[in-house]
C-alpha positions as CSV (number, residue, x, y, z in Angstrom):
1,M,2.3,24.4,65.5
2,A,1.3,28.0,65.1
3,Q,1.6,28.4,68.9
4,L,5.2,27.3,68.9
5,N,7.9,29.9,68.6
6,S,5.5,32.8,68.3
7,G,3.9,31.5,65.1
8,Y,7.2,30.9,63.3
9,L,8.4,27.5,62.2
10,S,11.7,26.5,63.7
11,V,13.8,23.7,62.3
12,D,14.7,22.5,65.8
13,I,11.1,22.4,66.8
14,L,10.1,20.6,63.6
15,G,12.8,18.1,64.4
16,T,11.3,17.3,67.8
17,K,7.8,17.0,66.4
18,F,8.6,15.1,63.2
19,K,11.0,12.2,63.8
20,D,11.2,11.2,60.2
21,H,14.9,10.9,59.2
22,A,14.3,11.8,55.6
23,F,12.4,14.9,56.5
24,Q,15.2,16.0,58.9
25,K,17.8,15.4,56.2
26,V,15.9,17.5,53.7
27,C,15.6,20.3,56.3
28,N,19.2,20.2,57.3
29,D,21.0,19.2,54.1
30,G,18.6,20.3,51.4
31,W,18.0,18.2,48.3
32,T,19.6,17.6,44.9
33,W,18.1,19.3,41.8
34,K,18.4,17.6,38.4
35,V,18.9,20.3,35.8
36,I,18.7,19.7,32.1
37,S,20.3,22.2,29.8
38,A,17.9,24.3,27.7
39,A,20.0,23.2,24.6
40,A,18.4,19.8,25.0
41,A,15.0,21.1,23.9
42,D,16.7,22.6,20.8
43,E,18.2,19.3,19.9
44,I,15.3,16.9,20.8
45,G,12.3,19.1,20.2
46,A,9.9,21.5,21.9
47,W,7.8,18.6,23.2
48,F,10.7,17.4,25.5
49,P,10.2,19.8,28.5
50,T,6.4,19.1,28.4
51,M,7.1,15.3,28.6
52,V,9.6,15.7,31.4
53,Q,7.2,17.9,33.4
54,A,4.3,15.5,32.8
55,A,6.4,12.5,34.0
56,A,7.6,14.4,37.1
57,N,4.0,15.6,37.9
58,S,2.7,12.0,37.6
59,S,4.8,10.9,40.6
60,N,3.5,13.7,42.8
61,F,-0.2,12.9,42.6
62,V,-2.4,10.1,44.0
63,A,-2.6,7.3,41.5
64,K,-5.6,7.7,39.1
65,V,-6.2,5.8,35.9
66,A,-6.9,8.2,33.1
67,N,-9.7,7.2,30.9
68,E,-9.4,6.8,27.1
69,I,-10.7,10.2,26.1
70,E,-8.1,11.9,28.4
71,V,-5.4,9.8,26.9
72,A,-6.6,10.6,23.4
73,M,-6.6,14.4,24.3
74,S,-3.0,14.0,25.5
75,L,-2.0,12.2,22.3
76,A,-3.7,15.0,20.3
77,Y,-1.8,17.7,22.3
78,H,1.6,16.0,22.0
79,Y,1.1,15.2,18.3
80,D,0.5,18.9,17.7
81,Q,3.9,19.6,19.3
82,C,6.0,16.9,17.5
83,K,3.9,15.8,14.5
84,S,4.6,12.2,15.2
85,M,2.0,9.8,16.7
86,E,4.7,7.4,17.8
87,V,6.5,10.1,19.8
88,A,3.1,11.3,21.1
89,I,2.4,7.8,22.4
90,E,5.8,7.4,24.0
91,T,5.4,10.8,25.7
92,T,1.9,10.3,26.9
93,K,2.4,6.9,28.4
94,W,4.9,8.3,31.0
95,S,2.1,10.4,32.5
96,M,-0.9,8.2,31.5
97,P,0.3,4.6,31.5
98,L,-2.8,3.1,30.0
99,P,-2.0,-0.6,29.1
100,Y,-3.7,-0.4,25.7
101,I,-2.5,3.1,24.8
102,K,-1.5,1.8,21.3
103,A,-5.1,1.1,20.5
104,V,-6.1,4.6,21.6
105,G,-3.2,6.0,19.5
106,H,-4.3,4.0,16.4
107,Y,-7.8,5.2,16.8
108,T,-6.7,8.8,17.2
109,A,-4.4,8.6,14.2
110,N,-7.1,7.0,11.9
111,F,-10.6,7.9,13.0
112,A,-10.4,11.3,14.9
113,G,-11.0,13.6,11.9
114,G,-7.4,14.3,10.9
115,E,-5.3,17.4,11.8
116,G,-6.7,19.0,14.9
117,F,-8.5,15.8,15.9
118,P,-12.0,17.4,16.0
119,L,-13.8,14.2,16.9
120,I,-11.6,13.6,19.9
121,R,-12.1,17.2,21.1
122,Y,-15.9,16.8,20.5
123,M,-15.9,13.6,22.6
124,S,-13.9,15.4,25.3
125,D,-16.6,18.1,25.4
126,V,-19.3,15.4,25.7
127,S,-17.4,13.8,28.6
128,K,-17.2,17.1,30.4
129,A,-20.8,18.1,29.6
130,F,-22.2,14.8,31.0
131,N,-19.5,14.4,33.8
132,S,-18.4,11.0,32.5
133,S,-15.3,9.2,33.8
134,L,-16.1,5.6,32.7
135,L,-13.4,3.5,31.0
136,M,-14.1,1.7,27.7
137,G,-11.8,-1.3,28.5
138,A,-9.2,-3.0,26.4
139,E,-11.5,-5.3,24.5
140,F,-14.0,-2.7,23.4
141,M,-11.2,-0.2,22.6
142,D,-9.4,-2.7,20.4
143,S,-12.6,-3.4,18.6
144,L,-13.2,0.3,17.9
145,A,-9.6,0.9,16.8
146,F,-8.8,-2.2,14.7
147,T,-12.0,-3.6,13.3
148,Q,-12.0,-3.4,9.5
149,M,-15.4,-2.6,8.0
150,K,-14.5,-4.2,4.6
151,D,-15.5,-1.1,2.7
152,S,-13.0,0.6,0.5
153,T,-15.1,3.9,0.4
154,C,-15.4,4.7,4.1
155,T,-13.7,3.9,7.4
156,Y,-16.8,4.9,9.4
157,P,-15.3,7.4,11.9
158,L,-18.7,8.7,13.0
159,L,-20.0,5.2,13.7
160,R,-17.0,4.5,15.9
161,T,-17.5,7.9,17.6
162,A,-21.2,7.0,18.2
163,F,-20.2,3.7,19.9
164,W,-17.6,5.3,22.0
165,I,-20.0,8.1,23.2
166,S,-22.7,5.5,23.9
167,N,-20.4,3.6,26.2
168,M,-19.0,6.8,27.7
169,L,-22.5,7.7,28.9
170,S,-23.5,4.1,29.6
171,T,-26.0,3.3,32.4
172,K,-24.3,0.0,32.9
173,Q,-20.8,-0.4,34.3
174,Q,-18.7,-2.9,36.1
175,D,-15.7,-1.9,38.1
176,G,-15.6,1.5,36.3
177,I,-15.8,-0.1,32.9
178,A,-18.8,0.7,30.6
179,K,-20.9,-2.3,29.7
180,Q,-23.7,-0.7,27.7
181,L,-22.1,-1.9,24.4
182,V,-19.5,-4.7,24.1
183,K,-17.0,-5.9,21.6
184,S,-19.4,-8.1,19.7
185,D,-21.9,-5.3,19.2
186,F,-19.4,-3.3,17.1
187,E,-18.0,-6.3,15.3
188,K,-21.6,-7.1,14.1
189,M,-21.5,-3.8,12.2
190,K,-19.1,-5.4,9.6
191,S,-21.6,-8.1,8.8
192,P,-22.8,-8.1,5.1
193,A,-26.4,-8.2,6.4
194,N,-25.9,-4.8,8.2
195,K,-23.8,-3.1,5.5
196,D,-26.5,-1.0,3.9
197,L,-28.0,0.1,7.2
198,V,-24.6,1.0,8.6
199,K,-23.7,3.0,5.5
200,S,-27.0,4.9,5.8
201,A,-26.3,5.6,9.5
202,E,-22.8,6.9,8.8
203,S,-24.2,9.2,6.0
204,L,-27.0,10.5,8.2
205,M,-24.6,11.3,11.1
206,K,-22.2,13.0,8.6
207,M,-25.0,15.3,7.3
208,C,-26.2,16.1,10.8
209,L,-22.7,17.0,11.9
210,E,-22.2,19.2,8.8
211,L,-25.5,21.0,9.6
212,L,-24.5,21.7,13.2
213,Q,-21.1,22.9,12.0
214,N,-22.7,25.3,9.5
215,L,-24.9,26.6,12.3
216,G,-21.8,27.1,14.4
217,W,-23.2,25.0,17.2
218,M,-20.5,22.4,17.6
219,H,-18.6,24.7,19.8
220,Q,-21.6,25.3,22.0
221,K,-23.1,23.0,24.6
222,R,-26.5,22.9,22.8
223,G,-25.0,21.6,19.6
224,I,-22.7,19.1,21.4
225,S,-25.6,17.7,23.4
226,I,-28.0,17.4,20.4
227,F,-25.4,15.6,18.3
228,A,-24.3,13.3,21.2
229,R,-27.9,12.2,21.8
230,M,-28.4,11.6,18.1
231,Q,-25.3,9.4,17.9
232,I,-26.3,7.4,21.0
233,R,-29.7,6.8,19.6
234,T,-28.1,5.6,16.3
235,A,-25.6,3.3,18.0
236,L,-28.2,1.7,20.2
237,F,-30.7,1.3,17.3
238,L,-28.0,-0.5,15.2
239,C,-27.3,-2.8,18.1
240,K,-31.0,-3.4,18.7
241,K,-30.7,-1.9,22.2
242,S,-32.8,1.2,21.6
243,G,-34.6,2.2,24.8
244,K,-32.0,0.5,27.1
245,G,-29.8,3.6,27.6
246,R,-30.6,6.9,29.3
247,E,-33.7,7.3,27.1
248,S,-36.6,4.8,27.5
249,H,-38.1,5.7,24.1
250,V,-37.5,3.0,21.5
251,F,-36.5,4.4,18.0
252,K,-37.6,2.1,15.3
253,S,-35.8,3.6,12.3
254,L,-33.0,6.0,11.2
255,H,-35.7,8.3,9.8
256,E,-37.3,8.5,13.3
257,I,-33.9,9.4,14.8
258,Q,-33.5,12.1,12.1
259,E,-36.9,13.6,12.9
260,A,-36.0,13.7,16.6
261,F,-32.7,15.5,15.7
262,T,-34.6,18.0,13.6
263,K,-37.1,18.7,16.3
264,E,-34.4,19.3,18.9
265,I,-32.7,21.8,16.7
266,G,-35.9,23.7,16.3
267,Q,-36.5,23.7,20.1
268,A,-32.9,24.6,21.0
269,P,-32.5,28.0,22.7
270,G,-31.9,30.8,20.2
271,S,-33.1,28.9,17.2
272,E,-36.2,31.0,16.7
273,A,-34.3,34.2,16.6
274,S,-31.9,32.8,14.1
275,S,-34.7,31.5,11.8
276,S,-36.2,35.0,11.6
277,G,-33.1,36.2,9.7
278,A,-32.8,36.9,6.0
279,A,-33.2,34.2,3.3
280,G,-30.1,32.2,2.8
281,S,-29.2,32.0,6.5
282,T,-27.9,28.8,7.9
283,D,-31.2,28.1,9.8
284,L,-33.0,27.6,6.5
285,K,-31.0,24.4,6.2
286,V,-32.9,23.1,9.3
287,M,-36.1,23.4,7.4
288,S,-34.8,21.4,4.4
289,L,-33.0,18.8,6.5
290,Q,-35.5,16.1,5.6
291,D,-34.8,16.7,1.9
292,T,-31.0,16.6,2.4
293,S,-31.3,13.4,4.3
294,S,-33.5,11.7,1.7
295,P,-32.7,8.2,0.4
296,A,-31.2,9.8,-2.7
297,S,-28.9,12.0,-0.7
298,I,-27.9,9.2,1.6
299,A,-27.2,7.0,-1.5
300,M,-25.0,9.7,-3.0
301,H,-23.0,9.7,0.3
302,Q,-22.8,5.9,0.3
303,Y,-21.5,5.8,-3.3
304,P,-19.3,8.9,-3.6
305,W,-17.6,7.6,-6.7
306,L,-20.8,8.0,-8.8
307,K,-20.3,11.3,-10.7
308,A,-22.7,13.0,-13.1
309,N,-21.8,11.9,-16.7
310,G,-19.3,9.4,-15.4
311,K,-18.9,6.0,-17.1
312,Y,-19.4,2.8,-15.2
313,L,-19.5,-1.0,-15.8
314,K,-22.1,-3.1,-14.1
315,K,-21.3,-6.6,-12.8
316,D,-22.0,-9.3,-15.5
317,C,-22.7,-6.7,-18.1
318,S,-20.4,-5.2,-20.8
319,D,-22.6,-2.2,-21.5
320,I,-21.1,1.2,-20.5
321,H,-23.5,3.0,-18.2
322,V,-23.4,6.8,-18.0
323,F,-24.6,8.1,-14.6
324,M,-27.3,10.8,-14.9
325,H,-28.8,11.3,-11.4
326,M,-30.0,9.6,-8.2
327,D,-33.6,9.3,-7.0
328,D,-35.1,7.9,-3.9
329,T,-35.1,4.3,-5.1
330,D,-32.6,4.0,-8.0
331,G,-29.5,5.3,-9.7
332,V,-30.5,6.5,-13.2
333,F,-28.0,5.6,-16.0
334,T,-28.1,5.9,-19.8
335,V,-26.8,3.1,-22.1
336,T,-26.1,3.9,-25.7
337,D,-25.8,1.2,-28.4
338,V,-23.4,1.2,-31.3
339,W,-26.1,2.8,-33.5
340,G,-26.4,5.8,-31.1
341,K,-29.7,4.9,-29.7
342,G,-29.9,5.6,-25.9
343,E,-31.8,3.7,-23.3
344,T,-32.5,4.6,-19.6
345,V,-31.4,2.0,-17.1
346,R,-32.4,2.1,-13.4
347,V,-30.2,0.4,-10.8
348,P,-31.5,-0.1,-7.3
349,H,-29.5,1.6,-4.5
350,K,-28.5,-1.8,-3.1
351,D,-27.0,-2.8,-6.4
352,L,-25.0,0.4,-6.9
353,K,-22.0,-1.2,-5.1
354,F,-21.5,-3.3,-8.2
355,M,-21.0,-0.2,-10.5
356,K,-17.3,0.2,-11.2
357,A,-15.8,3.3,-12.9
358,T,-14.2,2.7,-16.3
359,S,-12.2,4.8,-18.7
360,K,-13.5,2.8,-21.8
361,E,-15.2,4.8,-24.6
362,I,-18.7,4.1,-25.6
363,P,-18.5,1.9,-28.8
364,I,-19.9,3.4,-32.0
365,M,-20.0,2.2,-35.7
366,L,-16.8,2.8,-37.6
367,D,-16.7,5.0,-40.7
368,S,-16.8,3.1,-44.0
369,S,-13.4,4.5,-45.0
370,I,-11.8,3.2,-41.8
371,I,-13.4,-0.2,-42.4
372,H,-12.0,-0.3,-46.0
373,R,-8.5,0.4,-44.6
374,M,-8.8,-2.4,-42.0
375,Q,-9.9,-5.1,-44.5
376,I,-7.5,-7.9,-45.1
377,A,-7.0,-7.3,-48.8
378,A,-6.2,-3.6,-48.2
379,N,-4.2,-4.2,-45.1
380,L,-1.9,-6.7,-46.7
381,T,-1.2,-4.8,-50.0
382,D,2.4,-4.0,-49.0
383,E,3.1,-7.6,-47.9
384,I,1.7,-8.9,-51.2
385,E,3.9,-6.5,-53.1
386,K,6.9,-7.5,-51.1
387,A,6.2,-11.2,-51.7
388,N,6.0,-10.5,-55.5
389,A,9.3,-8.6,-55.4
390,F,11.0,-11.4,-53.6
391,L,9.6,-13.9,-56.1
392,K,11.1,-11.9,-59.0
393,L,14.4,-11.8,-57.1
394,H,14.4,-15.5,-56.5
395,T,13.3,-16.3,-60.1
396,S,16.2,-14.2,-61.5
397,F,18.6,-15.9,-59.1
398,Q,17.5,-19.4,-60.3
399,E,17.9,-18.3,-63.9
400,H,21.3,-16.7,-63.6
401,K,23.1,-18.3,-60.7
402,L,26.7,-19.4,-61.5
403,D,27.8,-20.9,-58.1
404,D,29.1,-24.0,-59.8
405,D,31.3,-22.0,-62.2
406,L,32.9,-19.9,-59.4
407,D,35.5,-20.4,-56.6
408,F,35.9,-18.3,-53.5
409,S,39.1,-17.7,-51.4
410,T,39.5,-16.8,-47.8
411,D,40.5,-13.3,-48.6
412,S,37.0,-12.6,-50.1
413,K,38.1,-13.0,-53.7
414,V,36.1,-14.7,-56.5
415,F,37.7,-16.9,-59.2
416,A,36.0,-18.0,-62.4
417,K,36.4,-21.7,-63.4
418,K,35.7,-20.8,-67.1
419,G,35.9,-17.9,-69.4
420,F,33.3,-15.1,-69.4
421,K,32.8,-12.3,-71.9
422,K,33.8,-8.9,-70.6
423,G,30.9,-7.2,-68.8
424,H,28.9,-10.4,-68.7
425,L,29.7,-11.3,-65.1
426,K,28.0,-9.1,-62.4
427,L,27.8,-9.6,-58.6
428,L,24.4,-8.8,-57.1
429,P,23.2,-9.2,-53.5
430,Y,20.7,-11.9,-52.6
431,G,19.2,-11.4,-49.2
432,S,16.2,-9.8,-47.5
433,I,14.3,-6.9,-49.2
434,A,12.8,-3.7,-47.9
435,K,10.4,-1.2,-49.5
436,S,12.3,1.8,-50.9
437,S,11.3,5.1,-49.5
438,S,12.8,7.0,-52.5
439,P,13.8,5.1,-55.6
440,E,15.8,8.1,-56.8
441,K,18.0,8.0,-53.7
442,D,18.3,4.2,-53.9
443,K,19.1,4.1,-57.7
444,A,22.8,3.1,-56.9
445,K,21.5,0.0,-55.0
446,C,19.9,-3.1,-56.3
447,L,16.3,-2.3,-56.9
448,I,13.3,-4.5,-57.8
449,E,10.3,-3.0,-59.5
450,T,7.0,-4.9,-59.2
451,D,4.2,-4.9,-61.8
452,S,2.3,-2.3,-59.8
453,G,5.3,0.1,-59.9
454,A,6.5,-0.4,-56.2
455,F,10.2,-0.5,-55.6
456,F,12.1,-2.7,-53.2
457,V,15.8,-2.6,-52.2
458,V,17.8,-5.8,-52.0
459,Q,19.8,-5.9,-48.8
460,P,23.1,-7.9,-48.4
461,P,22.8,-11.1,-46.4
462,K,23.9,-10.9,-42.8
463,V,26.9,-12.8,-41.6
464,D,26.9,-14.5,-38.2
465,F,29.9,-14.0,-36.0
466,A,31.1,-16.3,-33.2
467,T,29.9,-15.2,-29.8
468,G,31.8,-15.2,-26.5
469,M,33.2,-13.1,-23.7
470,L,35.4,-10.1,-24.6
471,K,39.0,-10.5,-23.7
472,Q,40.6,-8.2,-21.2
473,V,43.6,-6.2,-22.6
474,S,46.1,-4.0,-21.0
475,Q,46.9,-1.7,-24.0
476,A,44.5,0.5,-26.0
477,F,46.0,-0.8,-29.2
478,D,45.1,-4.4,-28.4
479,A,41.4,-3.3,-27.8
480,I,40.9,-2.4,-31.5
481,H,42.4,-5.6,-32.8
482,E,39.7,-7.6,-34.7
483,E,39.5,-11.3,-34.3
484,H,36.4,-13.2,-35.5
485,E,35.2,-16.1,-37.6
486,C,33.0,-16.0,-40.6
487,L,30.3,-18.6,-41.0
488,E,29.1,-19.2,-44.5
489,A,26.9,-22.2,-45.5
490,G,27.7,-23.8,-42.2
491,A,31.5,-24.0,-42.7
492,A,33.9,-22.0,-40.6
493,A,36.6,-19.9,-42.4
494,P,40.0,-19.2,-40.8
495,P,40.2,-16.1,-38.6
496,V,40.9,-12.8,-40.5
């Protein structure tokens, strides 16, 4: 073509060489551009242009299935733009249409380390460092994302990361899908028989990660490689597949894995120069790693709710245990009896899961003055006085009642059936009684004085009124009109 038309391309010559109708139409007529107003981004969000560009680009490349870590990185990027995982999933699936993208999204939202998704970025670095492009597959990815570990204290993000990386760098694959570990391998981790070992593995990985972060190595290839190897060893050990991966050495315990990790840190390039620094440098932590990953330290990570001087109840025991400290075999608690005598109680690590926090106070003996006030005789003094006062009222009523010599009218008047001397007829209330707070203020009322000098006020009897719905009225005057029935001795009086 360079020899035609002195090295210049001619539309006519191109038309004779390329008979494709669509190509000729594009050359002669041009093509249509679809333009979206910039205002759309303001209304929809800053993520919209990126999504459109990604979708457009996906149609211009040879089809290639993105692996899960690439999808997770895309989800992390779009989430940072829109702060919504649902939108991030919808955006990513246009350019990376992974059939089980929702499982990857659920994993990224729940087990990637929170804002910034540090564990996803770490796994992406591992993938690049080891040039991995294997797929996890739908079954294995669903297992990692949705398996519940039945532990309210931890979701095991590092354990899930270890399984993902182990399969990412798998030596076994079928049709591009990793087969080193399978769905059943991870689901075995939630078995009660594996619970303590799995919790120890999670705690160990967490401490190793924190150490590398303190050293500043997690952004360097040496730190990424060391931690990745440590996680692969841990995952294969838990699945009883140690020695069947890239390494032929069989690790027989988590302690052996930790020792290999410590050794690799010491042999890493630049570690000697760092360790020659002043006391208190981060490399001093390498020397004390064995101490920080002791059974006591791992147990404290397993049971983070145990706090010094915190109060706890043990299963099938009502004693309040105060946590003191953790050693390599037991949690040490103090139990104090009601007389103030303390006793040390040791609870094995495996039984610490039965210790539940409580807000109850440690019981002690009550002061004698409090006991006296709580005794029945002292506590019922007022009630006894009240009963004596009511007895005096009832006795007086029985001696002086004149109901048979009186008549009552509907307008609340009283009529005598016989003659009484002036001043010898007096109306007094007969109803419930209440203790007088101030006899001086209540002197105008009917008072009863007991033999002990206590005063009680006689209260008028209550009258029951007929119940029913209020009537709707149209005038305010009608709303204040009273209409009720009085009930006395079971007989209804005419309305007043």
